[in-house]
C-alpha positions as CSV (number, residue, x, y, z in Angstrom):
1,X,153.6,132.5,101.4
2,X,157.1,131.3,100.9
3,X,159.9,133.9,100.6
4,X,161.3,133.5,97.1
5,X,164.6,134.9,95.9
6,X,164.7,137.7,93.4
7,X,166.0,135.4,90.7
8,X,163.0,133.1,91.2
9,X,160.6,136.1,91.0
10,X,162.1,137.5,87.7
11,X,162.9,134.2,86.0
12,X,160.4,135.0,83.1
13,X,162.5,138.1,82.3
14,X,159.4,140.1,81.8
15,X,157.2,142.1,84.3
16,X,154.0,144.2,84.3
17,X,155.1,147.7,85.1
18,X,153.0,149.6,87.7
19,X,150.6,152.2,86.4
20,X,148.4,154.2,88.7
21,X,144.7,153.6,88.0
22,X,145.5,151.0,85.4
23,X,147.3,147.9,86.9
24,X,144.5,147.0,89.2
25,X,143.4,143.5,90.3
26,X,141.4,142.9,87.1
27,X,144.2,143.9,84.7
28,X,146.7,141.9,86.7
29,X,144.4,138.9,86.5
30,X,144.0,139.4,82.7
31,X,147.7,139.5,82.1
32,X,148.2,136.5,84.3
33,X,145.9,134.4,82.0
34,X,148.5,134.8,79.2
35,X,151.7,135.1,81.3
36,X,151.7,132.4,84.1
37,X,155.2,133.2,85.4
38,X,155.7,136.9,84.7
39,X,156.2,139.3,87.6
40,X,153.1,141.3,88.2
41,X,153.2,144.7,89.9
42,X,150.4,146.5,91.6
43,X,149.5,150.1,90.9
44,X,151.3,152.6,93.2
45,X,150.0,152.5,96.8
46,X,150.7,155.5,99.1
47,X,152.3,154.6,102.3
48,X,150.4,157.4,104.0
49,X,147.2,156.0,102.6
50,X,148.0,152.6,104.2
51,X,149.0,154.1,107.5
52,X,146.1,156.6,107.8
53,X,143.2,155.0,105.9
54,X,143.5,151.2,106.1
55,X,144.6,151.2,109.7
56,X,145.3,147.5,109.5
57,X,142.3,146.4,107.4
58,X,142.8,144.2,104.4
59,X,140.7,143.2,101.5
60,X,140.3,146.6,99.8
61,X,140.4,146.7,96.0
62,X,143.9,148.1,95.7
63,X,145.3,145.2,97.8
64,X,143.3,142.4,96.3
65,X,145.1,139.4,94.8
66,X,144.6,135.8,93.9
67,X,146.9,132.9,94.8
68,X,148.0,132.6,91.1
69,X,149.0,136.2,91.0
70,X,152.4,135.2,92.5
71,X,155.0,136.3,91.7
72,X,153.7,139.7,92.5
73,X,155.4,142.9,93.7
74,X,153.5,145.6,95.7
75,X,154.7,149.1,94.9
76,X,154.6,151.8,97.6
77,X,155.3,155.5,97.5
78,X,156.3,158.0,100.1
79,X,159.1,160.0,101.6
80,X,158.7,159.4,105.3
81,X,160.8,156.4,106.4
82,X,158.7,155.4,109.4
83,X,155.5,155.3,107.2
84,X,157.3,153.3,104.5
85,X,158.4,150.9,107.2
86,X,154.8,150.6,108.5
87,X,153.5,150.1,104.9
88,X,156.1,147.3,104.3
89,X,155.1,145.6,107.6
90,X,151.4,145.6,106.4
91,X,152.1,144.4,102.9
92,X,154.5,141.7,103.9
93,X,151.6,139.2,104.0
94,X,150.5,140.1,100.5
95,X,153.7,140.6,98.5
96,X,156.4,138.4,97.1
97,X,158.5,141.6,96.6
98,X,158.0,145.2,97.7
99,X,158.9,148.0,95.2
100,X,159.6,151.6,96.0
101,X,158.3,154.2,93.6
102,X,161.1,156.6,92.8
103,X,160.1,157.4,89.3
104,X,156.6,158.7,89.0
105,X,156.7,162.0,87.1
106,X,153.3,163.4,88.0
107,X,153.3,166.9,89.4
108,X,151.2,166.1,92.5
109,X,153.5,163.2,93.4
110,X,156.8,164.9,92.9
111,X,155.4,168.1,94.6
112,X,154.9,166.0,97.7
113,X,158.6,164.9,97.6
114,X,157.6,161.4,96.4
115,X,158.3,159.5,93.1
116,X,160.9,161.0,90.8
117,X,161.6,163.8,93.3
118,X,163.5,161.3,95.4
119,X,166.2,161.2,92.7
120,X,167.1,164.7,93.9
121,X,167.5,163.4,97.5
122,X,169.4,160.2,97.2
123,X,170.3,160.1,100.9
124,X,166.6,160.1,101.8
125,X,165.9,157.6,99.1
126,X,168.5,155.3,100.6
127,X,166.9,155.7,104.0
128,X,163.6,154.6,102.5
129,X,165.1,151.5,101.2
130,X,166.6,150.7,104.6
131,X,163.2,151.4,106.3
132,X,161.3,149.1,104.0
133,X,163.9,146.4,104.4
134,X,163.5,146.7,108.2
135,X,159.7,146.4,107.8
136,X,159.5,143.2,105.8
137,X,161.3,139.9,105.0
138,X,160.6,140.2,101.2
139,X,163.1,141.3,98.5
140,X,163.0,145.1,98.1
141,X,163.3,146.8,94.7
142,X,163.2,150.3,93.4
143,X,161.9,151.8,90.2
144,X,163.3,155.1,89.0
145,X,164.2,157.2,85.9
146,X,167.4,158.4,84.2
147,X,167.2,161.5,86.3
148,X,165.0,164.5,87.1
149,X,166.1,166.5,84.1
150,X,168.5,166.1,81.2
151,X,171.1,168.0,83.2
152,X,170.6,165.7,86.2
153,X,171.1,162.2,84.9
154,X,172.3,160.7,88.1
155,X,170.8,157.2,87.4
156,X,174.1,155.3,87.7
157,X,175.2,156.8,91.0
158,X,171.6,156.7,92.3
159,X,171.4,153.0,91.4
160,X,174.7,152.3,93.2
161,X,173.4,154.1,96.3
162,X,170.1,152.1,96.2
163,X,172.1,148.8,96.0
164,X,174.3,149.9,98.9
165,X,171.2,150.7,101.0
166,X,169.9,147.1,100.3
167,X,167.9,147.2,97.1
168,X,168.0,143.8,95.4
169,X,166.4,144.6,92.1
170,X,165.9,147.8,89.9
171,X,163.5,148.7,87.2
172,X,164.5,151.8,85.2
173,X,162.4,153.9,82.8
174,X,164.5,155.3,80.0
175,X,163.4,158.9,80.3
176,X,164.0,161.7,82.7
177,X,161.2,163.2,84.9
178,X,161.1,166.3,82.8
179,X,160.3,164.3,79.7
180,X,157.3,162.7,81.4
181,X,156.2,160.3,78.6
182,X,157.3,162.4,75.6
183,X,160.0,161.6,73.2
184,X,161.6,158.1,73.0
185,X,162.9,156.0,75.9
186,X,166.7,155.8,75.7
187,X,167.3,152.1,76.2
188,X,171.1,152.4,75.4
189,X,171.7,154.6,78.4
190,X,170.5,151.9,80.7
191,X,173.5,149.9,79.9
192,X,175.7,152.2,82.0
193,X,173.6,151.3,85.0
194,X,173.7,147.6,84.3
195,X,177.5,147.7,84.0
196,X,178.0,149.5,87.3
197,X,175.8,147.6,89.8
198,X,175.6,143.9,90.8
199,X,171.8,143.5,91.1
200,X,169.3,142.6,88.4
201,X,168.0,145.4,86.2
202,X,164.8,145.6,84.1
203,X,164.4,148.2,81.4
204,X,161.1,150.0,81.0
205,X,159.6,152.5,78.4
206,X,158.1,152.1,74.9
207,X,158.0,148.4,74.8
208,X,155.0,147.9,72.7
209,X,156.0,144.8,70.7
210,X,158.1,141.7,70.9
211,X,160.6,143.4,68.6
212,X,160.8,146.3,70.9
213,X,161.7,144.0,73.8
214,X,164.4,142.3,71.7
215,X,165.9,145.7,70.7
216,X,165.6,147.0,74.3
217,X,167.5,144.0,75.7
218,X,170.1,144.3,73.0
219,X,170.8,148.0,73.6
220,X,170.5,148.1,77.4
221,X,172.1,144.8,78.4
222,X,169.3,144.5,81.0
223,X,168.2,141.3,82.6
224,X,164.6,141.7,81.4
225,X,161.9,144.2,80.4
226,X,159.0,145.8,82.3
227,X,156.0,146.4,80.0
228,X,153.5,149.2,80.8
229,X,151.3,150.8,78.2
230,X,152.0,148.0,75.7
231,X,150.0,145.7,78.0
232,X,146.9,147.9,77.6
233,X,146.8,147.6,73.8
234,X,147.5,143.9,74.1
235,X,147.1,142.0,77.4
236,X,148.8,139.0,75.8
237,X,152.1,141.0,75.1
238,X,153.8,140.1,78.3
239,X,153.1,136.4,77.8
240,X,154.1,136.6,74.1
241,X,157.5,138.2,75.0
242,X,158.0,135.6,77.7
243,X,157.3,132.9,75.2
244,X,159.7,134.3,72.7
245,X,162.5,134.7,75.2
246,X,162.1,131.0,76.1
247,X,161.5,129.5,72.7
248,X,162.5,132.0,70.0
249,X,158.9,131.8,68.6
250,X,157.0,135.0,67.9
251,X,153.3,134.4,68.6
252,X,151.0,136.6,66.6
253,X,149.1,139.6,68.0
254,X,145.5,138.5,68.8
255,X,142.9,139.5,66.1
256,X,140.3,142.1,66.8
257,X,137.6,139.6,67.7
258,X,139.7,138.2,70.5
259,X,140.5,141.7,71.8
260,X,136.8,142.4,71.9
261,X,136.3,139.2,74.1
262,X,139.1,140.4,76.4
263,X,137.5,143.8,76.7
264,X,134.1,142.2,77.6
265,X,135.8,140.0,80.2
266,X,137.6,143.0,81.6
267,X,134.4,145.0,81.8
268,X,132.5,142.3,83.5
269,X,135.2,141.7,86.1
270,X,135.5,145.5,86.8
271,X,131.7,145.6,87.3
272,X,131.9,142.7,89.8
273,X,134.8,144.5,91.6
274,X,133.6,148.1,91.6
275,X,129.9,148.1,90.7
276,X,128.3,148.8,87.4
277,X,128.2,152.6,87.4
278,X,131.8,153.1,88.6
279,X,133.2,150.3,86.4
280,X,131.7,151.6,83.2
281,X,133.2,155.0,83.7
282,X,136.5,153.4,84.8
283,X,136.7,151.3,81.6
284,X,136.5,154.3,79.3
285,X,140.2,154.8,79.4
286,X,140.8,151.3,78.0
287,X,138.6,151.6,74.8
288,X,141.3,153.3,72.6
289,X,143.8,150.6,73.4
290,X,141.5,147.6,72.9
291,X,139.7,149.0,69.8
292,X,142.0,150.3,67.2
293,X,143.3,149.5,63.7
294,X,139.9,148.9,62.0
295,X,137.4,150.9,60.0
296,X,135.1,153.2,62.0
297,X,137.1,152.4,65.3
298,X,137.0,156.1,66.2
299,X,133.3,156.3,65.8
300,X,132.8,153.2,67.9
301,X,135.0,154.5,70.7
302,X,133.2,157.8,70.7
303,X,129.9,156.0,71.3
304,X,131.3,153.8,74.0
305,X,132.7,156.6,76.1
306,X,129.3,158.3,76.1
307,X,127.4,155.2,77.0
308,X,126.5,154.4,80.7
309,X,124.2,151.5,79.9
310,X,125.8,148.0,80.1
311,X,123.4,146.4,77.6
312,X,124.1,149.1,75.1
313,X,127.9,148.6,75.5
314,X,127.4,144.9,74.9
315,X,125.4,145.7,71.7
316,X,128.1,147.9,70.4
317,X,130.8,145.4,71.0
318,X,128.7,142.6,69.5
319,X,128.2,144.8,66.4
320,X,131.9,145.3,66.1
321,X,132.6,141.5,66.3
322,X,130.0,140.7,63.6
323,X,131.2,143.4,61.3
324,X,134.9,142.2,61.0
C-alpha cells in the first residue's frame, strides 16, 4: 500500500464519519459504490482491544477492507500512549491514515478517559498523537468536539496543540460533549479553528443533505465535510455531495424503491459477514433510516424489527416495493 499524502486522501472534500456499531465493512462498501474517491473511516477500534484480543491476528470483521476501500482511515481510541503506538503499528498495513478518537461523548468511553475526555487533558492527547506517529508511517489525524462543556470550549487551543504534536488533519464535530447529539451543530464556530491552524479541517455534525454541506462549508470555512448519520438515511449522500462540489450539479435523492434495493443488499452482505441470526438483529437499527417518508412506513418498520425470519423480511420489503 503506497503512503499517500493527506491532500490526496481528502481530495474529494467529503468523508464518511466514524460511527461505532454503524460504519462497518458493509456500510463502508455500500458508500464506496456511490462515492469512489471519498475518505472512508472505520468505526472506533479500541487500542486495548487490539493489544489484548487480536494479539497480532488479522482478518476480523472490524478490520476487514477491500482494495477499493482506499482512501480509508482507521480510527483508534485509548489513553495509554504505549498501547496506542502498538495499535498504530498493527494497523499500519491496513490504513491509509490513522485517526485518533478524541470526540466520542458516550459515558462508558469518557469514563475510561478516552474520547472527548481527552479534551480535558490536552497534554496526554498530544502524547497520544506523538505515540501514534511513532508507531506508523501513515498520516495521523484527530477527531474532537468544540469542548467538553459550553464553559470549556477549548477547541482552538486544543487543535493547535494537536497540530504541534504532529497531527496532519482534523475533523471537528460542532457540538460539545455535554450536548451529545442534541441541539444543532454550530458550524460557524469551526471557522475559528480553521483560521488558527495550518492543517486541513473537515466539519462534522448535522450534514443530512447537499444543502447542509454547502451551508456548513460556507459558515465554517472548512476544507471539507464529514458525513455521519446522513449516510444512514441515504448511502448515496456522500457521493452526491462529492459530485456537487466537483460539478455544481445536485443529483436527486434516490426514490424509495432504490432505497429498498440498497437495504436488501445491505442485509444480504451483513448475513454473509456475520451469519443470519446476528445480522438480522444488527440490521434493525437501519430500518428507520432506509424506510421513511411514505404511508404506513411506521407499521412496516414495526413488523421488520420483530421479524427474525429472512424470508419474511424479504416478503415485507417486496410488498413495500410493489405498493409504491
